[in-house]
Backbone bond lengths (Angstrom), bond angles and torsions (degrees), N, CA, C in turn:
res aa  C-N    CA-C-N  psi(-1)  N-CA   C-N-CA  omega(-1)  CA-C   N-CA-C  phi
1 M - - - 1.514 - - 1.494 106.52 -
2 T 1.322 115.69 133.53 1.418 122.64 178.17 1.570 110.72 -86.62
3 P 1.327 114.39 159.96 1.496 117.28 178.68 1.559 112.35 -57.12
4 L 1.271 119.88 -36.06 1.476 120.34 176.22 1.524 113.59 -67.03
5 E 1.360 113.57 -42.29 1.499 116.22 176.05 1.475 110.67 -63.51
6 R 1.283 120.65 -39.19 1.488 123.87 175.89 1.496 111.33 -62.56
7 A 1.348 116.11 -45.18 1.471 119.98 174.54 1.495 116.87 -57.86
8 A 1.440 111.94 -42.52 1.451 114.63 178.03 1.525 113.70 -66.78
9 E 1.245 112.71 -35.57 1.535 118.19 174.86 1.580 110.78 -61.58
10 F 1.302 116.77 -45.05 1.389 122.04 178.41 1.582 108.98 -62.76
11 A 1.326 116.89 -47.44 1.441 119.97 -179.32 1.589 111.66 -57.97
12 A 1.267 118.66 -33.97 1.456 121.68 177.62 1.564 109.36 -66.58
13 R 1.298 115.22 -43.02 1.456 119.24 -178.15 1.539 110.32 -76.83
14 F 1.267 121.58 -24.31 1.499 125.15 -172.67 1.631 110.82 -94.35
15 L 1.378 112.60 -5.34 1.493 116.21 -173.54 1.483 114.30 -49.75
16 G 1.235 124.17 -46.11 1.438 126.63 -179.64 1.457 111.87 -61.04
17 N 1.286 118.41 -46.30 1.494 121.61 173.74 1.529 113.06 -62.53
18 A 1.282 116.10 -41.85 1.530 122.01 177.92 1.499 110.28 -62.27
19 N 1.334 119.88 -44.72 1.462 120.83 -179.92 1.477 106.95 -65.74
20 S 1.251 122.88 -45.40 1.480 121.12 179.92 1.498 115.12 -58.58
21 L 1.382 116.97 -44.38 1.463 118.05 176.74 1.557 111.67 -66.88
22 A 1.258 115.41 -41.13 1.544 117.23 179.29 1.515 112.36 -60.17
23 I 1.306 115.97 -45.33 1.448 115.75 -176.16 1.568 111.98 -80.38
24 S 1.276 118.10 -23.21 1.406 123.61 172.93 1.527 113.82 -62.19
25 Y 1.317 113.32 -46.49 1.448 120.32 -172.94 1.574 110.78 -100.78
26 G 1.297 119.31 -17.59 1.468 120.50 -179.01 1.463 117.83 84.37
27 G 1.316 119.00 34.55 1.424 121.18 179.50 1.547 110.96 -157.01
28 P 1.326 115.76 157.53 1.544 120.24 178.65 1.526 109.94 -67.95
29 L 1.353 115.30 152.35 1.442 120.69 -179.82 1.580 109.04 -118.73
30 Y 1.334 112.39 130.19 1.476 119.92 -175.96 1.424 111.17 -121.35
31 L 1.397 114.62 145.79 1.404 125.50 166.19 1.576 107.71 -88.33
32 V 1.282 117.63 126.77 1.499 121.39 179.05 1.479 110.32 -131.41
33 G 1.316 120.16 177.60 1.464 124.17 170.91 1.435 114.36 79.85
34 S 1.322 113.33 -158.79 1.485 124.04 -168.81 1.494 112.01 -66.10
35 A 1.297 122.33 -13.75 1.462 122.12 178.41 1.527 111.51 -71.25
36 L 1.372 114.11 -15.46 1.489 119.34 176.49 1.524 113.72 -99.58
37 T 1.334 117.26 -3.64 1.420 120.52 -177.64 1.568 115.35 -128.14
38 S 1.295 115.60 -12.13 1.437 121.19 -178.32 1.527 112.64 -130.74
39 L 1.309 114.89 145.05 1.460 117.23 176.91 1.609 109.67 -80.87
40 T 1.231 118.44 -9.44 1.507 119.67 175.79 1.552 109.70 -138.40
41 P 1.390 112.04 72.87 1.451 118.39 -179.99 1.583 110.96 -65.72
42 G 1.310 113.26 159.25 1.481 117.75 179.80 1.538 109.34 -78.00
43 D 1.256 118.04 -35.85 1.467 123.66 176.44 1.498 109.00 -150.68
44 I 1.328 115.02 179.35 1.514 120.36 177.59 1.516 107.61 -113.67
45 D 1.303 115.91 108.31 1.402 122.19 -172.91 1.561 110.50 -91.29
46 L 1.352 117.89 118.00 1.437 124.66 177.13 1.506 108.82 -112.92
47 R 1.327 117.88 139.70 1.448 122.09 -175.98 1.660 103.80 -133.10
48 L 1.343 113.87 117.68 1.427 117.45 172.96 1.476 108.85 -96.47
49 L 1.297 119.78 119.55 1.518 125.15 -175.16 1.511 111.08 -89.36
50 L 1.269 115.42 129.87 1.376 123.50 178.52 1.502 111.65 -134.98
51 D 1.390 119.27 147.70 1.473 118.47 176.07 1.557 105.80 -78.18
52 R 1.342 110.19 158.64 1.507 116.75 -176.39 1.468 111.48 -55.17
53 A 1.283 119.26 -42.08 1.534 123.06 -175.55 1.569 109.13 -55.79
54 D 1.336 115.62 -44.45 1.419 120.16 -177.83 1.566 110.71 -67.81
55 C 1.284 118.91 -37.73 1.437 123.91 179.42 1.550 107.64 -66.62
56 E 1.334 116.76 -45.08 1.441 117.44 176.60 1.497 115.11 -64.14
57 A 1.355 117.10 -35.77 1.470 118.77 175.69 1.508 113.59 -64.22
58 M 1.332 115.98 -35.89 1.494 118.81 175.98 1.482 114.55 -77.92
59 W 1.304 120.62 -41.75 1.445 122.73 -170.90 1.524 116.47 -123.21
60 G 1.317 119.21 -3.10 1.463 119.74 178.41 1.535 109.59 91.73
61 E 1.375 114.95 168.72 1.424 120.54 -170.88 1.531 111.98 -67.60
62 R 1.296 119.14 -26.69 1.503 118.78 -178.22 1.501 114.50 -96.22
63 F 1.290 114.88 30.66 1.520 118.62 -176.28 1.500 111.79 -70.77
64 D 1.257 119.77 -15.28 1.499 120.73 179.18 1.438 115.47 -130.99
65 H 1.310 116.63 18.70 1.596 116.33 178.15 1.465 108.28 -69.39
66 G 1.373 110.46 138.82 1.397 118.81 177.79 1.494 121.87 -82.38
67 D 1.359 114.99 7.47 1.484 117.02 -171.96 1.576 107.20 -75.26
68 L 1.297 114.05 170.03 1.464 119.19 -171.26 1.507 111.48 -73.07
69 E 1.334 118.04 -29.64 1.451 120.91 179.68 1.563 109.51 -84.77
70 W 1.297 114.61 118.96 1.471 121.40 179.35 1.468 111.75 -76.73
71 S 1.319 117.75 126.24 1.481 122.46 175.64 1.580 106.32 -80.11
72 F 1.300 113.74 165.95 1.440 117.13 178.41 1.494 112.04 -60.74
73 G 1.346 118.68 -40.14 1.417 125.20 176.55 1.503 114.94 -59.30
74 K 1.306 116.06 -46.47 1.442 122.61 177.97 1.498 109.87 -63.75
75 L 1.327 119.60 -40.77 1.474 122.26 178.93 1.557 109.97 -65.14
76 A 1.354 114.80 -39.98 1.480 120.21 -177.15 1.534 110.20 -68.84
77 R 1.346 115.86 -37.50 1.489 117.58 177.88 1.462 112.66 -66.77
78 H 1.320 116.40 -45.81 1.502 120.14 179.79 1.525 113.51 -68.36
79 R 1.336 114.35 -30.88 1.533 118.60 172.82 1.484 112.29 -64.09
80 E 1.342 118.37 -42.38 1.420 124.59 175.92 1.666 113.30 -62.41
81 E 1.358 109.58 -39.78 1.509 112.49 176.79 1.496 109.77 -66.19
82 L 1.328 117.26 -44.95 1.467 120.52 179.38 1.483 109.77 -59.45
83 K 1.293 117.88 -44.49 1.539 123.34 -176.49 1.512 106.10 -58.69
84 Q 1.382 120.99 -48.39 1.359 121.99 -171.03 1.603 108.42 -75.66
85 S 1.284 119.08 -32.12 1.458 122.80 175.32 1.542 109.80 -60.62
86 R 1.352 115.37 -47.61 1.427 117.53 -177.69 1.468 111.70 -69.50
87 R 1.375 121.37 -39.64 1.391 122.16 177.29 1.556 113.31 -61.17
88 L 1.279 116.72 -43.19 1.446 121.75 -177.22 1.581 108.27 -69.26
89 T 1.310 116.25 -42.54 1.486 119.73 177.85 1.446 112.35 -56.90
90 R 1.402 116.49 -45.25 1.464 119.31 179.30 1.502 113.49 -68.79
91 R 1.372 117.63 -38.86 1.429 120.97 -179.03 1.524 114.89 -69.60
92 W 1.310 113.95 -29.97 1.502 117.40 -172.48 1.528 108.67 -115.48
93 R 1.256 121.25 19.99 1.444 126.27 -178.35 1.590 108.12 -55.32
94 G 1.306 114.39 112.09 1.463 118.97 178.01 1.526 114.63 79.70
95 G 1.341 113.84 -9.62 1.499 114.62 -173.41 1.487 115.56 -108.85
96 A 1.384 113.81 5.36 1.434 118.39 -178.93 1.512 114.14 -75.22
97 G 1.309 114.63 -24.57 1.481 118.95 175.56 1.519 116.11 85.39
98 F 1.370 114.59 20.04 1.425 117.26 -178.17 1.492 113.97 -114.81
99 G 1.287 114.83 53.79 1.519 118.68 178.44 1.456 116.54 52.22
100 G 1.303 120.34 -115.53 1.478 122.95 178.55 1.479 119.05 -80.81
101 A 1.251 121.09 -5.13 1.508 125.71 179.36 1.514 106.36 -60.86
102 R 1.417 113.00 118.42 1.371 119.13 -178.55 1.609 114.02 -114.86
103 R 1.355 114.42 -7.23 1.447 115.67 -176.95 1.510 110.30 -139.11
104 F 1.269 111.09 151.92 1.518 118.16 171.02 1.496 109.42 -98.31
105 D 1.342 112.08 143.52 1.486 119.44 171.40 1.463 110.68 -121.11
106 F 1.373 114.87 96.08 1.468 123.97 -179.11 1.518 111.85 -94.17
107 Q 1.317 115.32 124.15 1.451 120.05 179.88 1.537 108.53 -138.21
108 F 1.417 109.55 150.19 1.484 114.13 171.48 1.519 106.44 -93.29
109 Q 1.376 116.25 147.86 1.353 121.40 -179.49 1.493 110.86 -136.59
110 T 1.283 122.77 132.20 1.458 120.04 176.24 1.558 109.01 -75.65
111 A 1.343 111.79 150.17 1.482 116.98 -173.49 1.530 108.40 -147.98
112 L 1.311 113.83 154.48 1.458 121.26 166.51 1.443 107.79 -101.20
113 F 1.391 115.45 140.80 1.453 122.17 -178.91 1.488 109.32 -118.28
114 T 1.301 117.64 138.35 1.433 123.30 -176.36 1.486 112.76 -66.74
115 D 1.303 119.41 159.90 1.443 122.52 176.37 1.582 111.87 -87.56
116 A 1.251 115.46 -2.79 1.411 120.36 179.22 1.513 114.02 -60.25
117 E 1.284 123.52 164.25 1.383 127.02 -171.73 1.632 109.75 -60.39
118 D 1.326 115.48 -34.95 1.551 116.46 -177.62 1.526 112.23 -86.83
119 R 1.367 116.12 -6.82 1.464 121.56 172.59 1.486 114.49 52.00
120 H 1.346 118.71 37.74 1.432 122.64 179.87 1.508 113.07 -70.63
121 P 1.325 118.68 155.48 1.480 123.59 -177.43 1.569 109.28 -77.79
122 V 1.253 119.15 151.72 1.390 122.35 174.60 1.595 104.30 -83.95
123 M 1.339 116.84 116.07 1.438 119.32 -172.85 1.558 108.66 -117.75
124 Q 1.278 114.00 158.54 1.470 122.09 177.52 1.552 108.21 -71.30
125 D 1.311 115.36 170.20 1.495 118.90 -179.92 1.495 111.83 -80.64
126 K 1.300 119.50 38.87 1.480 121.03 176.93 1.545 107.01 -114.20
127 P 1.337 113.27 158.36 1.519 115.75 -173.73 1.591 108.74 -67.84
128 Y 1.286 112.40 148.60 1.434 119.35 176.02 1.545 106.11 -156.56
129 L 1.330 115.39 156.14 1.445 122.79 175.61 1.561 110.15 -140.51
130 R 1.317 111.99 123.33 1.428 116.55 -179.95 1.559 110.70 -71.39
131 L 1.343 117.11 132.77 1.462 119.31 -172.52 1.565 111.05 -100.46
132 D 1.298 119.17 -33.71 1.453 123.73 -174.97 1.518 109.54 -86.16
133 A 1.328 113.71 166.09 1.479 119.09 177.92 1.530 110.96 -124.34
134 I 1.266 117.12 18.31 1.496 122.60 178.54 1.570 109.17 -72.99
135 P 1.308 120.50 125.34 1.430 120.77 178.38 1.613 112.54 -55.37
136 M 1.306 113.52 139.64 1.444 119.02 -177.87 1.517 114.03 -57.04
137 D 1.339 115.13 -38.94 1.424 115.15 -177.14 1.552 111.30 -69.93
138 V 1.326 122.06 -27.07 1.429 125.18 171.98 1.441 107.92 -61.19
139 L 1.345 116.81 -51.06 1.445 121.32 -172.79 1.567 111.44 -67.27
140 L 1.252 116.26 -46.03 1.484 122.24 -172.79 1.576 117.59 -84.07
141 D 1.290 112.69 -26.96 1.487 116.31 -170.48 1.556 111.49 -108.93
142 S 1.314 120.47 -14.91 1.472 123.81 -177.52 1.557 107.76 -62.91
143 G 1.311 109.32 132.49 1.536 114.76 178.19 1.467 115.43 81.40
144 R 1.360 118.61 0.83 1.518 120.76 -179.13 1.519 105.00 -111.26
145 G 1.239 119.15 136.31 1.420 123.42 177.45 1.495 115.13 84.04
146 D 1.245 123.48 -152.53 1.424 126.07 -177.73 1.517 113.86 -68.62
147 P 1.302 115.80 148.07 1.491 121.67 179.97 1.472 112.57 -70.12
């Protein structure tokens, strides 16, 4: 089995969790990192992509500042990432199907989304696999504009 086949198998089993996370936070969820390139990844990297306005609405303008002093928003964001990482690690302990991977690394990531009909995110040239099946217009347009 190749790493991509193993990742696709995981994605099928993880779909319910992925949909819940995507709709809860309002952005698509992606599998990234070594789980897509290695049969024995060190961890399972998940990135939930949000536009900057949504991040600022949840955690304030200083949610991603790199300075040494942590703002309330930066602390709240990282606490939420840690909470989801721990929950997923406990829930999927040994059942993720990725050899030696024992922990999930869940992170929020700001992203730009295209104006094209499918509204896909602008991603780097690294491997990624979308895990949720929520339509992008539901995630990106809900709550914006007229009721």
